[in-house]
C-alpha atoms as one frame of an Amber mdcrd trajectory, in Angstrom:
protein
   0.000   0.000   0.000   2.846   2.362   0.733   4.451   1.473  -2.561   1.213
   2.294  -4.355   0.925   5.537  -2.486   4.522   6.340  -3.295   3.854   5.663
  -7.013   0.698   7.764  -6.937   2.571  10.607  -5.292   5.334  10.296  -7.895
   2.716  10.268 -10.691   1.009  13.300  -9.207   4.363  14.975  -8.703   5.407
  14.254 -12.287   2.030  15.504 -13.561   2.373  18.655 -11.533   5.981  19.183
 -12.650   5.525  18.276 -16.317   1.953  19.384 -17.061   0.417  21.634 -14.510
   3.335  23.932 -13.571   4.289  24.747 -17.194   0.605  25.291 -18.004   0.212
  27.632 -14.998   3.393  29.489 -16.063   2.043  29.917 -19.596  -1.325  31.085
 -18.235   0.452  33.491 -15.878   2.361  34.860 -18.893  -0.878  35.318 -20.772
  -2.460  36.963 -17.750   0.544  39.256 -17.276   0.521  40.188 -20.972  -3.241
  40.706 -20.856  -2.880  42.830 -17.735  -0.157  44.936 -19.441  -2.399  45.349
 -22.489  -5.313  46.306 -20.233  -3.188  48.908 -18.438  -1.894  50.232 -21.779
  -5.439  50.398 -23.170  -6.721  52.074 -20.000  -3.875  54.630 -20.187  -4.644
  55.272 -23.879  -8.309  55.761 -23.017  -7.408  58.147 -20.167  -5.057  60.091
 -22.459  -7.770  60.322 -25.130 -10.381  61.442 -22.596  -8.011  64.039 -21.123
  -7.109  65.329 -24.606 -10.788  65.448 -25.615 -11.738  67.242 -22.396  -8.952
  69.781 -22.887 -10.018  70.385 -26.503 -13.655  70.673 -25.444 -12.737  73.018
 -22.581 -10.714  75.156 -25.023 -13.626  75.254 -27.492 -16.104  76.126 -24.725
 -13.763  78.831 -23.414 -13.336  80.283 -26.912 -17.104  80.141 -27.464 -17.801
  81.915 -24.169 -15.105  84.484 -24.947 -16.687  85.089 -28.350 -20.118  85.431
 -26.731 -18.729  87.835 -24.110 -16.986  89.893 -26.820 -20.175  89.989 -28.912
 -22.277  91.032 -25.905 -19.771  93.754 -24.983 -19.665  94.986 -28.603 -23.463
  94.943 -28.857 -23.873  96.883 -25.590 -21.296  99.455 -26.708 -23.138  99.805
 -30.010 -26.482 100.138 -28.210 -25.034 102.793 -25.898 -23.532 104.677 -28.851
 -26.750 104.541 -30.892 -28.871 105.419 -27.861 -26.630 108.390 -27.180 -26.955
 109.565 -30.800 -30.727 109.093 -30.690 -30.951 110.899 -27.340 -28.871 113.818
 -28.661 -30.983 113.972 -31.830 -34.201 113.924 -29.785 -32.832 116.573 -27.445
 -31.901 118.793 -30.417 -35.312 118.163 -31.989 -37.061 119.079 -28.725 -35.052
 122.308 -28.437 -35.681 123.149 -32.110 -39.394 122.469 -31.602 -39.483 124.648
 -28.491 -37.798 127.486 -30.419 -40.158 127.017 -33.389 -43.199 126.927 -31.083
 -42.008 130.025 -29.216 -41.333 131.884 -32.481 -44.653 130.810 -33.993 -46.501
 131.737 -30.804 -44.770 135.132 -30.704 -45.620 135.788 -34.367 -49.245 134.768
 -33.917 -49.543 136.730 -30.675 -48.107 139.819 -32.408 -50.628 139.298 -35.244
 -53.496 139.014 -32.750 -52.308 142.129 -30.897 -52.015 144.019 -34.192 -55.511
 142.902 -35.227 -56.916 143.877 -31.821 -55.210 147.261 -32.037 -56.619 147.746
 -35.568 -60.071 146.705 -34.419 -59.864 149.018 -31.383 -58.759 151.890 -33.627
 -61.724 151.147 -35.946 -64.014 151.049 -32.922 -62.617 154.346 -31.626 -63.033
 155.923 -35.066 -66.566 154.571 -35.305 -67.487 155.846 -31.845 -65.923 159.236
 -32.567 -67.759 159.481 -35.876 -71.047 158.359 -34.331 -70.750 160.878 -31.545
 -69.937 163.611 -34.054 -72.898 162.675 -36.241 -75.233 162.596 -33.219 -73.919
 165.913 -31.982 -74.494 167.468 -35.361 -77.889 165.888 -35.822 -79.226 166.826
 -32.398 -77.415 170.165 -31.818 -80.654 172.118 -32.265 -82.388 170.554 -29.231
 -82.741 172.585 -26.143 -81.083 170.309 -23.669 -77.631 171.642 -24.376 -75.492
 171.717 -27.396 -72.285 169.990 -28.310 -70.262 171.459 -31.072 -67.941 169.306
 -33.107 -65.774 170.508 -35.828 -66.661 169.208 -39.225 -63.159 167.727 -39.340
 -64.421 164.683 -37.394 -67.122 164.058 -39.979 -64.590 163.917 -42.784 -62.315
 161.326 -41.300
């Protein structure tokens, strides 16, 4: 029984030495190579992701810078145009005020002149009427008013 056990142990030992150990070594080599490839692939992926993120970050930064520049330019343009419009409106308002004041003054002077003419006509009419009445009724006994005939001729 011991001899059989000794032979079995030798067979197992030979199997381990000749078959199993070399097979395990080969598998370990494959695993090590696979692990190295996995690490290399992972590093390549990380490098690609980092490069892509940097490129994307640069593009986003450039885009935001362009947007900021456009906004700043647009606001400056709005301010400039608003200032021009405000100045034009201010000038227009002043010109309108001057035109209104001049027009009002002209029309007021015309009204005053017409009123003065009308008052002069009224005064002349009253003077003439009084002169005509005085002449027409000078013979009555309540008192007499004498007007020169000059008033009747005017």
